[in-house]
N, C-alpha and C positions, 0 to 999 in steps of 0.2 A: 530155409532154416526157420523161418518164421511162419508156423504152422496155424491153421485154423480148424477147428473141427465142431461138427454139430453134436448137442446133446439131445436126445429124444427126452421130452417130458410129457409123461402121461396125465391127463387130467380127467378124473371120471366124475361124472354128476348123474345121480341116480334120483329121479324125482317120482314120488309115490304118491298118487292121490287116491284117498279113500273116500267111499260114499259115507253119505251122512246116514244117520242111524235109520231115517225114515225109508231109505231105499231097501227093498225086498232081496235083490241081488247086487251086492256091492261091486263095482267095477275098479280093477287095479291096472292103471296107466304107466307103463315103463318106457321112459325115454333111454335109449341106448347109449352107452359108453361113447364119449367123444376123445378120440386119441389127437392133440395137436402137436404138430411137430415146430417145434421152436429153434431157430439156431442161435447159439451162444457163442460169442467169441471168448476163447480162453487163452491167456497169455502163456507162452513157453516157459516153462521152469526157468528161473534166472540162477544161473549157478554162480558160487562164490568167488571163482577166479578165471581169467583168461590167458590162454597160453601168448606169451609176449611176442611171437613171431606171426602168428596166424589169427589171434582175437576170438579162437573158438572158446567156449566155455568149459570149465573144468571143475570138477570136484574137489580138486587138490591143487597146490601152488606148485608149479612147474620150474624146479629150480636148477635142473640139469644144465651144464654148460654147453652151449652151442658146438655142434661137430661139423666141419667144412670140409666137404669132399668134391676133389677135382674127379667128374666124370667125363669119360670119352663120349664124344658125339660125331664120331666118324661112323659113315655109312655101315660099315664091317661092325661096328659096337652096338648097332641098333638092334632090337630093344634094349634099353637099360634096365638094370634092376635096381628098386629101392626108390625110385623117382617120384611114385605116387605118394609117400608118406613125407616128402621133403616139406618144410614149413615154406622155404624161399629157394627159386632156384636162379641164380643170376647165367644169361647165357651171352658170351662175349668171343671175340676173333682170339685166336692164337697167331699162327702163321699163314699166310694165304688167306683163303676165305673159308678155312676150317674154324668152326667155333667148338667151345667147350662150355661146360656146364659147371658151375659151383652149388653145389647143393647144401643147404642149411638143414640140421636137424637137431631141433632142442625139444619139442614137444613128444618125439619119439623116434628113435633109432630104429629102422628095419633089421630083419634078421640078415639081409644080404643085400650089398651095395657093390655097383660096378657096372661096366668096367672102369676100374681106377687109372686115371691118366696123369701126366707130369705137371709140375708146377710152373708157374712164370711169376716174375716179381710183383706185378699188380694182383694176381691172386693171392699172393701171400699178404699185400696190403688190406685186402678184403679182409681176409681172416683176422689181421691184426685189429682191425676197425671194430669186429664183431667180438674180440677177444675168445675167439673159438679154438677148438683143438683141430688141427689142421691135418687133412690125410692127403697124400698124394703118391704116386709112382712115377719117379723120375722129376727132373727140374732143369730149366735153363740155367746158365753159368751165374745169372744177377740172382735167380731165386734159390741157387745152392748156397751161395753166401749167404743169403738171409736165413735161411733154415737151419744152416751149420752155425751160425750165430745165435740162433734161438730167440728170433726176433718174434716168433709164435711157437707154443708148444705144439709139436708136430711128430708124426710118424711117416716114414716115406719106404716105399717098396723097393728101393735101391740098398737099403739096409736090411729089409725084413722080408724079402721075397721068399715064399716058402716057409716063413715062420709066422709071420701075421697075415701076409698076404698070399692068396690062393689061386693057382691058375687054374683056368678052365679049359676042358679037353674040347669044348665045344666050339671055341673059336682059337685063332693064331694070336700069337704076340704081335704087337704090343695090345691087341683088343681083349685081352683075357685075364686081366688081372683084377680079383675080386676081394673084399675084405668082410667081414660078419661083424654083428655087432658084439659077440663075443670077445673078437680078436682086437675091438676099437677100444673096449673097457680095458683089456689086458695090455695094449699098448700105451695106453695112457698111464697105467699103474708102472709099466716097465719105465717110461721117461719121467716118472715123478710128475706129471700132470694132472692138476686139480680138477674133476669134472664138475664141480659147483660153480653157477653162474654168479659171475662179478660184476657184470655190466648189462644193464635192464634197457633194451632200445626203447626209443620214443614213438613207434607206431602208434597210431591212433584209427580206431576202428567204428564204423557205423553201428548203431544199435537196431537200426531196421532199414529197409529199402527204399522208405519214403523220402529220404532225404538226398537219394542218388540221382534223379531224376532231370538234374540240371546239367545240360550239356548236347552234344551231337549224338542222334540215335545210329550207331554203327552195329550192325550185326556180324560183318564179316571184314576182317582186315589181314594183311599179310606184312612180312618183314623179309627182306630180301638180303642176305649176307652174300654178295657176289652175283655175276651174272647167270650161274648154272641153278639147276634145281635141287641140288644135293643139300644145301642149307637156306632153302626158302622156306620159310615157316607159316602156315596159315591157320588163323583161328576162326574159329564160329561159336556165335552165342547161342547156348540152348536155354532158349527163355523158360521153359517149365522146370528146370533145375537151377536157373541162376549162374550157371558156369559156362566157361568157355572150354571147348575142345581143341586140339592141337595136331596139325598134320604137318609132315616135313617131306618134300617132294612127292605129294599125294599120299602119304601113308600115315594113318593115324597112330598118334603117339600113344603107346601104351608101356605098362610095367610089365616086363618079362616075368616077374614073379607071379602075377596074376593074370596076366593077358586081358587086362582091362583099362580102358582109356582113362587117363590123367584127366582131374578136374581141376580147373584154374578158376580162382575167383576174380584176380586181379593180374592185369599185364601191364608194365610200366615200361616205356622206352626212354632211356636217358641219352642225350647227346653228350658224348664226351670226346674230346681231343685224342687222336690217336697218331703214333709217330712211328715208322717203321726206324730201325735202329742199326741193323746187321744186315749182312748178305744172306741169312737165313731167313729173313722176313719177320724176325721179332718184333715185338711192338713194344712202346713207352705209352702209357695211358696217363691222362692228368685226372687225377681222382678228386682232386682237394678244390676245383674252381668252381664248381656247381655250372647249371646251364639250363637250357630249355629240355622238356620232358611231354611226353603223350602219356594219359592213363587211360586205360580201357576196363571198365567194371558196369556190370548188370546192364550190358547194352549200351552204353554210354560211353562216349569218347570225351576227353577235355584236354585242353592243351594246359600243362602247368610247368613247375620248374623242379630242379633238384638242387639239393645243399650237401655238403659234406658235414655232418653234425657229429661231431666226436668220434670221427671216424668212421660213422655209418651212413651211408648213402641214402638220403631220406627225400621222398617225394614231397615236395612243398607247393601248398596252395594258399595264396593271399598272406604269404609270410608264417603260415604255421603249417605244422605236418599235415599232408593231405590224408584225408579218411580212406580206409581201405575196407571192402568188404570181408567179413571173416572167411578165412580159409587159403589156400595155397598163391602166392605169388610169384610171379615171371618176371623177372626185371632184365631188360635187355639193352646192352651196351652198344649204342649206335655212333659211330664215327661222325665227327663234324662236317667230314668231308666223305661222302657225298652228303649228308646231313638226312635227318627225319623225313622231310618233304620226299626225296628220293627212294630212302630205304623203306619206308612204312607206307604202304597203300591200304585206302578203306573205303568200305561200301555202306551206303545206309541200309 
């Protein structure tokens, strides 16, 4: 992000010495041109605006309402489409050891997203806190009540399958529901949802990498959702790019639309109380109380906290929002039991 480049400056000096009038044969002495390479540090152009969820500079103010999409993370749903362009991805448990993604799109909506999966009540809570236009395909009983009462503006594949949502022939249901940017905007118009942002998050971003180096150097860490490998995520810091790459079950996380690895600037692990509430293994999450957290950025790990500020789960450090490296952020919800120490392991 913060680039330096050298500028070649050519300095030519030609000295000519002429003989005096008394000399019969004048001699001209020529000193060859001297080219000196000088390295000049040039500051990157400062753009007038910043994307509110990524901190990346922009030439124009980004006022689009955030879109929150439930993305399927079952092994049969990988690789997913559109995740590389998400501003933030929340990863959390649904039932059992199965996790799902909540992908936030504000700075850009990709052309294709999915597979789209069903809602849970705490997914809706996240959408409400962000004042996001929420997209899912299916719902738990509690989530259905919330969506039917328009706790958040939303469209759901249960009502719009084959209309706004499309089924891919490459995969079998329920791992094959997709939606496009065009259908998202059409869906918002259909339900009368404004796509203008009305709530600006309080995320804070670094201006440069210089202030990040306070913490524990960590180049590799893992997050273990359950005892198996299907939902074991490993993050590796790529120092020359200043980003993390992610693997699940030993397979690199890529975006299906580009076949390229996703690039993550920040990974945050928030310790949150989880409680199983029915025989199907559905959970209740306490998103209001705040708690402990880890943050990984620029090859550094720090222990911080999180708070719910005006509905948005915010990383906090010394009582103020923790600064983020501009770029994509992943936020992992970690059950308080077994907790951060058991579920998150790291190496220097």
